[in-house]
C-alpha positions as CSV (number, residue, x, y, z in Angstrom):
1,A,6.5,7.9,3.2
2,L,6.3,11.6,4.1
3,L,2.8,11.3,5.5
4,V,1.8,8.9,6.8
5,A,-16.3,-7.3,-2.9
6,P,-18.4,-4.6,-4.2
7,L,-21.0,-7.0,-5.7
8,L,-21.2,-9.2,-2.6
9,L,-21.4,-6.2,-0.3
10,A,-24.0,-4.3,-2.3
11,Q,-26.7,-6.1,-0.4
12,G,-25.3,-5.1,3.0
13,P,-23.1,-6.9,5.6
14,Q,-25.8,-9.3,6.6
15,T,-25.2,-11.2,3.3
16,A,-21.5,-11.6,3.6
17,F,-20.2,-14.3,1.2
18,P,-23.4,-16.2,0.5
19,S,-22.7,-19.6,-1.1
20,T,-22.9,-23.3,-0.5
21,G,-20.2,-25.4,1.1
22,S,-18.5,-28.0,-1.1
23,D,-15.8,-30.6,-1.0
24,A,-15.0,-30.1,-4.7
25,P,-11.4,-29.1,-5.2
26,I,-10.6,-25.5,-5.7
27,D,-9.2,-24.5,-9.1
28,W,-6.0,-22.9,-7.9
29,A,-3.9,-21.0,-10.5
30,E,-0.3,-22.0,-10.3
31,T,1.3,-18.8,-11.5
32,M,0.6,-15.1,-11.2
33,P,0.3,-14.5,-15.0
34,D,-2.3,-17.3,-15.2
35,A,-4.2,-15.9,-12.2
36,L,-4.1,-12.4,-13.6
37,K,-5.4,-13.6,-17.0
38,R,-8.2,-15.5,-15.5
39,A,-9.2,-12.6,-13.1
40,A,-9.2,-10.1,-16.0
41,A,-12.0,-12.2,-17.6
42,L,-14.2,-11.8,-14.6
43,D,-16.4,-8.7,-13.9
44,G,-14.5,-6.9,-11.2
45,G,-12.2,-9.9,-10.9
46,R,-9.5,-10.0,-8.3
47,L,-6.9,-12.5,-7.0
48,L,-6.7,-14.4,-3.7
49,V,-3.0,-15.1,-3.3
50,E,-1.9,-17.7,-0.7
51,I,1.8,-17.7,0.1
52,R,3.0,-20.7,2.0
53,D,6.0,-22.7,2.8
54,A,6.5,-26.2,1.3
55,Q,5.8,-27.6,4.8
56,C,2.8,-25.8,6.2
57,P,0.7,-27.6,8.8
58,E,-1.5,-24.4,9.2
59,C,-2.2,-24.4,5.5
60,E,-3.3,-28.0,5.6
61,R,-5.6,-27.2,8.5
62,M,-7.1,-24.3,6.6
63,E,-7.7,-26.6,3.6
64,K,-9.7,-28.9,5.8
65,L,-11.6,-26.4,7.9
66,L,-11.9,-23.2,5.8
67,Y,-11.7,-23.9,2.1
68,P,-14.8,-26.3,1.9
69,S,-17.0,-23.8,3.8
70,A,-19.8,-21.9,2.3
71,S,-18.3,-18.6,3.5
72,F,-15.0,-19.2,1.7
73,R,-16.7,-20.4,-1.5
74,G,-18.8,-17.3,-1.5
75,F,-15.6,-15.2,-0.9
76,L,-14.1,-16.7,-4.1
77,K,-17.0,-15.7,-6.3
78,D,-15.2,-12.7,-7.8
79,K,-11.6,-14.0,-7.2
80,V,-9.1,-16.3,-8.8
81,P,-7.1,-18.2,-6.1
82,V,-3.4,-18.7,-6.7
83,R,-1.0,-20.6,-4.5
84,L,2.7,-19.6,-4.4
85,L,5.5,-21.2,-2.5
86,R,7.8,-19.0,-0.4
87,G,11.2,-18.9,-2.1
88,T,9.9,-18.6,-5.6
89,A,10.3,-15.3,-7.5
90,D,6.6,-14.4,-7.6
91,A,6.1,-15.1,-3.9
92,D,9.2,-13.3,-2.8
93,R,8.3,-10.2,-4.8
94,L,4.9,-10.1,-3.3
95,F,6.4,-10.7,0.2
96,A,8.6,-7.7,-0.2
97,R,6.1,-5.4,-1.9
98,Y,3.4,-5.9,0.6
99,R,5.7,-6.0,3.6
100,L,4.7,-9.4,4.8
101,R,6.4,-10.8,7.9
102,T,5.4,-14.4,8.1
103,T,3.7,-17.4,6.4
104,P,1.1,-18.5,5.7
105,A,-0.1,-15.2,4.2
106,W,-3.1,-14.3,2.1
107,L,-3.5,-11.3,-0.1
108,V,-6.5,-10.1,-2.1
109,L,-5.2,-8.1,-5.0
110,S,-6.8,-6.2,-7.9
111,T,-5.6,-7.0,-11.4
112,D,-3.4,-4.0,-11.3
113,L,-2.0,-5.4,-8.0
114,M,-3.6,-2.9,-5.6
115,L,-4.0,-4.3,-2.1
116,C,-7.6,-5.1,-1.2
117,G,-6.9,-7.2,1.9
118,K,-4.2,-8.9,3.8
119,Q,-3.8,-11.6,6.5
120,E,-0.7,-13.2,8.0
121,G,0.0,-16.1,10.3
122,D,-2.1,-18.7,12.0
123,T,-5.8,-18.0,12.5
124,N,-9.1,-19.8,12.9
125,Q,-11.9,-20.1,10.3
126,S,-14.3,-17.5,11.8
127,T,-11.5,-14.9,12.4
128,W,-10.2,-15.4,8.8
129,I,-13.6,-14.7,7.3
130,E,-14.4,-11.8,9.7
131,R,-11.1,-10.0,8.9
132,F,-11.5,-10.4,5.2
133,F,-15.1,-9.3,5.4
134,E,-13.9,-6.1,7.0
135,T,-11.4,-5.6,4.3
136,E,-14.0,-6.2,1.6
137,K,-16.2,-3.4,3.2
138,A,-13.2,-1.1,3.1
139,W,-12.5,-2.0,-0.5
140,A,-16.1,-1.3,-1.5
141,A,-15.9,2.1,0.2
142,F,-12.8,2.9,-1.7
143,L,-14.5,2.1,-5.0
144,R,-17.4,4.3,-4.0
145,S,-14.9,7.1,-3.3
146,I,-13.5,6.8,-6.8
147,D,-17.0,7.1,-8.2
148,E,-17.7,10.2,-6.1
149,E,-14.4,11.6,-7.4
150,K,-15.5,11.1,-10.9
151,A,-18.8,12.9,-10.1
152,S,-16.9,15.9,-8.7
153,P,-13.8,16.1,-10.9
154,A,-13.0,19.7,-9.8
155,D,-12.9,18.8,-6.1
156,P,-9.2,18.6,-5.1
157,A,-10.0,17.2,-1.7
158,R,-11.7,14.2,-3.2
159,A,-8.8,13.6,-5.6
160,F,-6.3,13.9,-2.7
161,A,-8.3,11.5,-0.5
162,V,-8.4,8.9,-3.3
163,G,-4.7,9.4,-3.9
164,E,-3.9,8.8,-0.3
165,E,-6.0,5.7,-0.1
166,A,-4.5,4.4,-3.4
167,Y,-1.0,5.1,-1.9
168,R,-1.8,3.0,1.2
169,R,-3.0,0.2,-1.1
170,Y,0.3,0.3,-3.2
171,G,-1.5,1.8,-6.1
172,D,1.3,4.2,-6.9
173,V,0.3,5.0,-10.5
174,M,-3.2,6.0,-9.4
175,A,-1.9,7.9,-6.4
176,E,0.8,9.8,-8.3
177,R,-1.6,10.9,-11.0
178,R,-3.9,12.5,-8.4
179,F,-1.2,14.1,-6.3
180,R,0.2,15.7,-9.4
181,K,-3.2,17.0,-10.4
182,V,-3.8,18.5,-7.0
183,S,-0.3,20.0,-6.8
184,E,-0.9,21.8,-10.1
185,D,-4.4,23.0,-9.3
186,D,-4.2,26.7,-8.5
187,Q,-7.7,26.5,-6.9
188,A,-6.7,23.8,-4.4
189,P,-5.9,24.9,-0.9
190,A,-2.2,25.7,-0.5
191,E,-1.7,23.0,2.2
192,L,-3.3,20.3,0.1
193,R,-0.9,21.3,-2.7
194,A,2.0,21.1,-0.3
195,K,1.0,17.6,0.9
196,S,0.6,16.4,-2.7
197,L,4.1,17.7,-3.4
198,A,5.4,15.8,-0.4
199,Y,4.0,12.5,-1.8
200,L,5.4,13.3,-5.3
201,A,8.9,13.8,-3.7
202,T,8.5,10.3,-2.2
203,F,7.8,8.8,-5.6
204,A,10.8,10.7,-7.1
205,L,13.1,9.4,-4.3
206,E,11.9,5.8,-4.8
207,A,12.6,6.2,-8.5
208,R,16.0,7.6,-7.8
209,R,15.1,10.9,-9.5
210,F,17.0,12.8,-6.9
211,D,17.0,16.2,-8.6
212,D,13.3,16.0,-9.0
213,A,12.9,15.0,-5.4
214,A,15.1,17.9,-4.2
215,K,13.2,20.5,-6.2
216,T,9.8,19.2,-5.0
217,L,10.9,19.2,-1.4
218,E,12.1,22.8,-1.7
219,K,8.6,23.7,-3.0
220,V,7.2,22.1,0.1
221,L,9.4,24.1,2.3
222,A,8.5,27.3,0.4
223,T,4.7,26.7,0.5
224,S,3.7,24.8,3.5
225,T,2.9,26.2,7.0
226,D,2.5,22.7,8.6
227,P,5.4,22.3,11.1
228,A,5.3,18.5,10.9
229,L,5.3,18.5,7.1
230,L,8.1,21.0,7.0
231,E,10.3,18.9,9.4
232,R,9.7,15.8,7.3
233,A,10.6,17.7,4.1
234,E,13.9,18.8,5.7
235,L,14.7,15.3,6.8
236,R,13.9,13.9,3.3
237,L,16.4,16.3,1.8
238,A,19.1,14.4,3.8
239,D,17.7,11.2,2.1
240,V,18.2,12.9,-1.3
241,E,21.9,13.5,-0.4
242,I,22.4,10.0,0.7
243,G,20.8,8.8,-2.5
244,R,23.3,11.0,-4.4
245,G,26.1,9.5,-2.5
246,D,27.0,12.8,-0.8
247,H,27.2,11.6,2.8
248,P,29.0,14.8,4.1
249,K,26.2,17.0,2.9
250,A,23.6,14.6,4.2
251,A,25.4,14.6,7.6
252,A,25.4,18.4,7.6
253,R,21.7,18.5,6.9
254,L,21.0,16.1,9.7
255,K,23.2,18.0,12.2
256,A,21.3,21.2,11.2
257,F,18.0,19.5,11.7
258,V,18.9,18.3,15.2
259,E,20.1,21.7,16.2
260,T,17.1,23.5,14.7
261,H,14.4,21.2,16.0
262,P,15.6,19.9,19.4
263,Q,12.0,19.0,20.4
264,S,11.0,17.4,17.2
265,P,9.6,13.8,17.3
266,L,11.9,13.1,14.4
267,K,15.0,14.1,16.3
268,T,15.8,10.5,17.3
269,Q,15.4,9.3,13.7
270,A,17.8,12.1,12.5
271,E,20.3,11.3,15.2
272,E,20.3,7.6,14.4
273,L,20.7,8.2,10.7
274,L,23.6,10.6,11.5
275,R,25.2,8.0,13.7
276,L,25.0,5.4,10.9
277,L,26.5,7.8,8.4
278,Q,29.4,8.6,10.7
279,S,30.1,5.0,11.5
280,A,30.1,4.1,7.8
281,R,33.0,6.5,7.1
282,P,36.2,4.8,6.0
């Protein structure tokens, strides 16, 4: 990128995940479509996705220690649990989308697949609950920020802040809508419009709309006064040329960047990309 449970938490952190422990089996969904359908029927329903390997001693340990606990049962009150095996299509898509690195992994997702919380690797029961409790607080704060945005629809700063948080949570549709609104708001501060354009250029690049990305980046260069943002925009124009398949033009842009910005923290990145382009020549 160019820039870098509400109901349970309403009573305050002292009431985190109230419930009663149980040895009753958990009703795991077996597929993402089934889990999404069940979660949509809940008020504010979400998913708890467990991604595991077929042989997973850590998962078996968590089943014995964590899943029967009162804290975990309370955590599931507004969530549908779904268990996916690494190597299946659904699991691998989620692994790539949320940049997971190891198994077992747990994701809390909204029904539109925004990331509410994430954990990876071995852990103990108390740490698991503590980490997810912190992510639940952050998710509740995000939902409050959306309500505050609705109460102040003419405030571009609120819209931009929600857009940035949505982007960090992989909510690209929500984020792009807000960045476009801010970028087209003549009353918004010029720098906020330029930052919104930078995000829009990222979306265009990811969608392989290279002409749109180039035009948007040129607008950033014409309107921003932020040196860091300007340098990133210049570097992303090289990405546009790479996407178009014009490696000589991309190399020319990278050479110009290195010469123009010898002290830039992005210089090493530009030099490495230039080296890769030159080594890939037939």
